[in-house]
C-alpha positions as CSV (number, residue, x, y, z in Angstrom):
1,M,13.2,-7.8,-2.1
2,R,9.9,-8.1,-3.9
3,K,8.9,-4.7,-2.4
4,F,11.9,-3.4,-4.2
5,A,11.1,-5.2,-7.5
6,L,7.4,-4.5,-7.7
7,V,7.7,-0.8,-7.1
8,L,10.7,-0.6,-9.4
9,V,9.1,-2.2,-12.4
10,G,5.5,-1.1,-11.8
11,G,6.6,2.5,-11.3
12,T,8.6,2.6,-14.5
13,L,6.1,1.0,-16.7
14,A,3.2,3.1,-15.3
15,A,5.2,6.2,-15.7
16,G,6.0,5.4,-19.3
17,A,2.4,4.7,-20.1
18,I,1.3,8.3,-19.1
19,T,4.2,10.3,-20.5
20,Q,3.3,12.9,-23.0
21,A,4.6,12.2,-26.5
22,C,6.8,15.1,-27.7
23,S,4.6,15.5,-30.8
24,G,1.5,13.7,-29.7
25,D,0.5,11.1,-32.3
26,N,2.3,12.9,-35.1
27,A,4.5,10.8,-37.2
28,N,7.6,12.9,-36.7
29,M,9.4,14.3,-33.7
30,D,10.4,17.9,-34.5
31,G,11.5,19.1,-31.0
32,G,9.3,22.1,-31.3
33,A,7.1,23.8,-28.7
34,D,5.3,20.6,-28.0
35,A,8.5,18.9,-26.9
36,T,8.1,19.5,-23.2
37,S,10.2,17.9,-20.5
38,N,8.3,15.2,-18.6
39,D,8.2,15.4,-14.8
40,V,7.2,11.7,-14.3
41,V,9.2,9.9,-11.7
42,A,9.7,6.1,-11.8
43,T,10.0,5.3,-8.1
44,D,12.2,2.4,-7.1
45,V,13.7,0.5,-4.2
46,V,11.6,1.5,-1.2
47,A,9.0,4.0,-0.4
48,D,10.0,7.3,1.1
49,S,11.3,6.8,4.7
50,P,11.2,9.9,6.9
51,K,14.2,10.4,9.2
52,A,11.8,9.9,12.1
53,D,11.6,6.2,11.2
54,A,13.9,3.9,13.1
55,P,16.5,2.2,11.0
56,S,15.6,-1.4,10.2
57,N,17.4,-4.3,11.9
58,D,15.7,-6.7,9.5
59,C,17.3,-5.6,6.2
60,P,18.7,-8.0,3.7
61,T,22.4,-8.5,3.5
62,Y,24.5,-8.3,0.3
63,T,28.1,-9.2,-0.3
64,G,28.1,-8.9,-4.1
65,S,29.5,-6.2,-6.4
66,S,26.3,-4.5,-7.7
67,D,26.3,-0.8,-6.7
68,L,22.5,-0.7,-7.0
69,C,22.1,-3.6,-4.6
70,K,24.6,-2.1,-2.1
71,A,22.7,1.2,-2.2
72,A,19.4,-0.6,-1.6
73,V,20.8,-2.2,1.5
74,T,22.4,1.0,2.7
75,H,19.1,2.9,2.3
76,C,17.3,0.2,4.3
77,Q,19.9,0.2,7.1
78,A,19.9,4.0,7.3
79,C,16.2,4.6,7.0
80,G,14.2,1.4,7.6
81,G,11.2,0.5,5.6
82,Y,12.0,-3.0,4.5
83,T,8.8,-5.1,4.3
84,G,10.0,-8.2,2.4
85,T,9.3,-11.8,3.4
86,S,11.9,-14.3,4.5
87,C,11.9,-15.6,0.9
88,D,12.5,-12.1,-0.4
89,K,15.5,-11.8,1.9
90,A,16.8,-15.2,0.9
91,H,16.7,-14.3,-2.8
92,F,17.7,-10.6,-2.4
93,A,21.0,-10.9,-4.3
94,E,19.5,-13.0,-7.1
95,E,16.6,-10.6,-7.7
96,C,18.4,-7.4,-7.1
97,E,21.2,-8.2,-9.5
98,G,18.6,-9.1,-12.1
99,F,17.3,-5.5,-11.8
100,A,20.8,-4.1,-11.7
101,A,21.3,-5.6,-15.2
102,F,17.8,-4.5,-16.3
103,Y,18.2,-0.8,-15.4
104,S,20.7,1.7,-16.8
105,T,23.9,3.0,-15.3
106,Q,22.2,6.5,-15.1
107,C,19.5,5.0,-13.0
108,T,22.0,3.2,-10.8
109,N,24.0,6.3,-10.3
110,E,20.9,8.2,-9.1
111,I,20.1,5.4,-6.6
112,V,23.6,5.3,-5.3
113,A,23.7,9.1,-4.9
114,S,20.5,9.0,-2.7
115,A,21.3,5.9,-0.7
116,N,21.8,7.7,2.6
117,S,19.0,10.2,2.2
118,C,15.9,9.4,4.2
119,D,14.0,12.5,3.1
120,A,13.4,11.2,-0.4
121,S,12.8,7.9,-2.0
122,L,15.5,6.4,-4.2
123,S,14.3,7.1,-7.7
124,C,15.1,7.6,-11.3
125,S,13.3,10.4,-13.2
126,F,13.1,11.1,-16.9
127,T,13.8,14.7,-16.4
128,S,17.1,14.0,-14.6
129,F,18.3,12.2,-17.6
130,L,17.6,14.9,-20.2
131,D,21.1,16.4,-20.0
132,A,22.9,13.0,-19.5
133,S,24.8,11.3,-22.3
134,L,23.0,8.2,-23.6
135,T,24.8,4.9,-23.5
136,T,25.7,3.1,-26.8
137,G,22.5,0.9,-26.7
138,Q,20.2,3.8,-25.7
139,A,21.6,6.0,-28.5
140,K,21.3,3.3,-31.1
141,A,17.7,2.6,-30.3
142,A,16.9,6.4,-30.4
143,N,18.9,6.9,-33.6
144,D,17.3,4.0,-35.4
145,Y,13.8,5.3,-34.7
146,C,14.9,8.9,-35.6
147,A,16.5,7.7,-38.9
148,K,13.0,6.6,-39.9
149,C,10.8,9.1,-38.2
150,G,12.7,12.2,-37.0
151,D,12.6,15.5,-38.8
152,G,14.6,17.6,-36.3
153,G,17.9,17.6,-34.4
154,A,16.1,17.1,-31.1
155,C,14.6,13.8,-32.1
156,Q,17.0,11.6,-30.1
157,T,16.7,13.5,-26.9
158,N,12.9,13.7,-27.1
159,L,12.5,10.1,-27.8
160,A,14.8,9.0,-25.0
161,A,12.9,11.3,-22.6
162,N,9.4,10.3,-23.7
163,V,9.9,6.6,-24.0
164,G,12.3,6.4,-21.0
165,L,15.1,4.6,-22.9
166,A,17.6,6.1,-20.4
167,L,16.0,4.0,-17.6
168,Y,17.0,0.7,-19.3
169,S,20.3,-1.1,-19.8
170,D,21.9,-1.5,-23.2
171,S,20.7,-5.1,-23.4
172,V,17.1,-4.1,-22.9
173,C,17.4,-1.1,-25.3
174,D,18.8,-3.5,-27.9
175,L,15.7,-5.7,-27.6
176,I,13.5,-2.6,-27.9
177,D,15.4,-1.4,-30.9
178,T,15.0,-4.8,-32.6
179,A,11.3,-5.2,-31.8
180,C,10.0,-1.6,-32.1
181,T,12.0,0.3,-34.7
182,P,9.5,1.1,-37.6
183,D,10.1,-0.7,-40.9
184,A,8.9,2.3,-42.9
185,S,8.9,6.1,-42.7
186,T,5.1,6.4,-42.9
187,A,2.9,8.3,-40.4
188,A,1.3,5.0,-39.4
189,A,4.6,3.2,-38.8
190,C,6.1,6.2,-37.0
191,K,3.2,6.8,-34.6
192,L,5.0,7.5,-31.3
193,S,2.3,6.0,-29.1
194,T,2.8,2.7,-30.9
195,Y,6.5,2.8,-30.3
196,Q,6.0,3.6,-26.7
197,A,3.6,0.7,-26.2
198,C,6.0,-1.6,-27.9
199,A,9.0,-0.4,-25.8
200,F,7.2,-0.8,-22.5
201,G,5.9,-4.2,-23.6
202,V,9.4,-5.4,-24.3
203,A,10.7,-4.0,-21.0
204,G,8.0,-5.6,-19.1
205,A,8.5,-9.0,-20.7
206,N,12.2,-8.9,-19.9
207,A,12.0,-7.7,-16.3
208,P,13.4,-10.2,-13.8
209,K,10.9,-12.7,-12.6
210,N,9.9,-13.0,-9.0
211,P,11.6,-16.0,-7.4
212,C,9.2,-15.9,-4.5
213,A,6.0,-15.8,-6.6
214,D,4.9,-19.3,-5.5
215,A,6.4,-19.1,-2.0
216,G,3.3,-17.7,-0.2
217,A,3.9,-15.3,2.6
218,D,7.3,-16.8,3.5
């Protein structure tokens, strides 16, 4: 399971760190010509497994209700590629359900849709969320920033895309909203790179911990 977890978190946080701000370091987000769509993909679950790979007989099992966890097992069984330790397998449900609560419904839906595809990794991309409706928590985080710093109607969409709010569950977005929304409408307070760094810091701090961190190779 740690293969799943490390790539899932690392990919998302790394992708967020290199996204292009829709207005650079400007205070406001105007949705103008500089508001380009990002093509950064946060790769999760397992690495791309070609169809030539034999399906794995060593996949973890899962009997819970999380659609994301069911999809991860389905993908492993169909495509192979699982490299977790015995400890990872023993704690699969615990850790996977932690990530299911950490990531958004939009992300889970993408993973479920690709569960049986061995030609592409299971992934969530910022661009795929640009036309999707934000959840309540995602929209509140975006709106609270835009109320302080936005000067155009595209502020919410641009912020969600550039910061990756649509990758996170409402509970994580609520934490980002509380910790990162500027207190003032000044250029310094509204610097997007500062908000980005805060958001990814909050997300990283609240990602599920590895139950096998001290378990060695087993």
